[in-house]
SEMARDREN-730296 format. One line per field, with one value per residue: residue in one letter; residue number from 1; x, y, z of N, C-alpha, C in turn. Coordinates in Angstrom, 3 decimals. Layout:
% residues N
type <- (A,...)
seq <- (NUM,...)
n_c1 <- (X,...)
n_c2 <- (Y,...)
n_c3 <- (Z,...)
ca_c1 <- (X,...)
ca_c2 <- (Y,...)
ca_c3 <- (Z,...)
c_c1 <- (X,...)
c_c2 <- (Y,...)
c_c3 <- (Z,...)
END
This chain:
% residues 44
type <- (R,G,K,Y,N,F,Q,L,Q,P,S,D,P,E,H,K,Q,P,D,R,M,D,L,V,Y,L,E,P,S,P,M,F,C,E,R,N,P,A,L,G,I,Q,G,T)
seq <- (1,2,3,4,5,6,7,8,9,10,11,12,13,14,15,16,17,18,19,20,21,22,23,24,25,26,27,28,29,30,31,32,33,34,35,36,37,38,39,40,41,42,43,44)
n_c1 <- (8.704,6.927,5.066,2.498,-0.385,-1.716,-3.479,-3.480,-6.436,-8.678,-10.075,-12.428,-14.228,-15.411,-13.811,-11.644,-8.646,-5.439,-4.236,-1.607,-1.386,-2.188,-1.456,0.170,0.379,2.734,3.262,1.821,1.059,3.032,2.161,1.615,0.768,1.826,4.882,7.920,11.064,12.870,11.952,12.007,9.754,8.019,5.594,2.202)
n_c2 <- (-10.819,-12.817,-15.885,-15.609,-13.583,-11.357,-9.076,-7.214,-6.984,-4.697,-5.148,-3.876,-2.748,-0.238,1.543,4.285,4.669,5.577,8.921,11.200,12.897,11.527,9.798,6.810,3.843,1.284,-0.557,-1.686,0.761,1.358,0.335,2.908,3.202,1.181,0.382,0.325,-0.148,-0.789,0.558,3.064,3.969,5.306,4.797,5.452)
n_c3 <- (-23.365,-20.905,-21.515,-20.708,-20.767,-18.922,-16.747,-13.690,-11.782,-10.259,-6.954,-6.457,-8.970,-9.268,-8.018,-8.389,-10.360,-9.023,-9.424,-10.507,-8.338,-6.110,-3.078,-2.794,-1.064,-0.632,1.261,4.348,6.865,9.826,13.220,15.134,17.704,19.188,20.777,18.984,18.835,16.775,14.551,15.513,16.832,19.447,20.602,21.723)
ca_c1 <- (8.138,6.515,4.047,1.178,-0.828,-2.789,-3.318,-4.115,-7.763,-9.026,-11.110,-13.654,-14.115,-15.902,-12.763,-10.852,-7.206,-4.765,-3.590,-0.262,-1.443,-2.586,-0.405,-0.057,1.200,3.100,3.305,0.947,1.729,3.309,1.271,2.268,0.330,2.661,6.302,8.747,12.375,13.543,11.508,12.076,8.406,7.938,4.257,1.398)
ca_c2 <- (-11.083,-14.188,-16.437,-15.303,-12.215,-11.022,-7.827,-7.189,-6.393,-4.191,-5.921,-3.084,-2.078,1.136,2.358,4.955,4.482,6.760,9.792,11.610,13.657,10.630,9.126,5.372,3.090,-0.044,-1.410,-1.160,1.678,0.729,0.635,3.951,3.097,0.187,0.709,-0.468,0.496,-1.024,1.607,4.351,4.356,5.304,4.403,6.565)
ca_c3 <- (-22.055,-20.660,-22.398,-20.159,-21.022,-17.995,-16.018,-12.378,-11.779,-8.929,-6.262,-6.596,-10.267,-9.189,-7.399,-9.420,-10.316,-8.488,-10.405,-10.102,-7.094,-5.024,-2.327,-2.877,-0.118,-1.102,2.440,5.406,7.782,11.122,14.339,15.919,19.095,19.852,20.765,18.081,18.803,15.494,13.634,16.200,17.246,20.905,21.048,22.248)
c_c1 <- (7.768,5.441,2.632,0.841,-2.009,-2.454,-3.990,-5.458,-8.067,-10.117,-12.455,-13.558,-14.592,-14.853,-11.884,-9.365,-6.560,-4.186,-2.275,-0.240,-1.841,-1.354,-0.743,0.909,1.475,3.155,2.339,1.724,1.960,2.279,1.973,1.854,1.200,4.131,7.051,10.101,13.106,13.178,11.581,10.718,8.309,6.610,3.513,0.668)
c_c2 <- (-12.547,-14.636,-16.151,-13.840,-11.928,-9.712,-7.965,-6.480,-5.879,-5.050,-5.206,-2.304,-0.625,2.085,2.977,4.645,5.729,7.607,10.293,12.414,12.796,10.013,7.643,4.672,1.699,-1.050,-0.844,-0.240,0.992,1.142,1.648,3.907,2.121,0.565,-0.240,0.217,0.312,0.045,2.993,4.863,4.205,4.780,5.604,6.149)
c_c3 <- (-21.911,-21.630,-21.921,-20.402,-20.099,-17.296,-14.663,-12.484,-10.376,-8.287,-6.324,-7.906,-10.261,-8.613,-8.485,-9.260,-9.734,-9.619,-9.824,-8.804,-5.891,-4.367,-2.289,-1.943,-0.687,0.032,3.472,6.341,9.125,12.171,15.243,17.385,19.886,19.715,19.823,17.965,17.473,14.469,14.259,16.638,18.755,21.419,21.601,23.503)
END
C-alpha cells in the first residue's frame, strides 16, 4: 500500500457504525419536490 497509515474518523465518535442491516447512502438523495426530467422525477 501507500506510505501513509491513517483511517477515517467519524465526525461524531458517539455515533454507532452501520451494521449489515443498516441502509447506507453513498450519495445524497435527489430533491423529489423539484422536477428533474434527467432522473425521471416529476416533482410534487
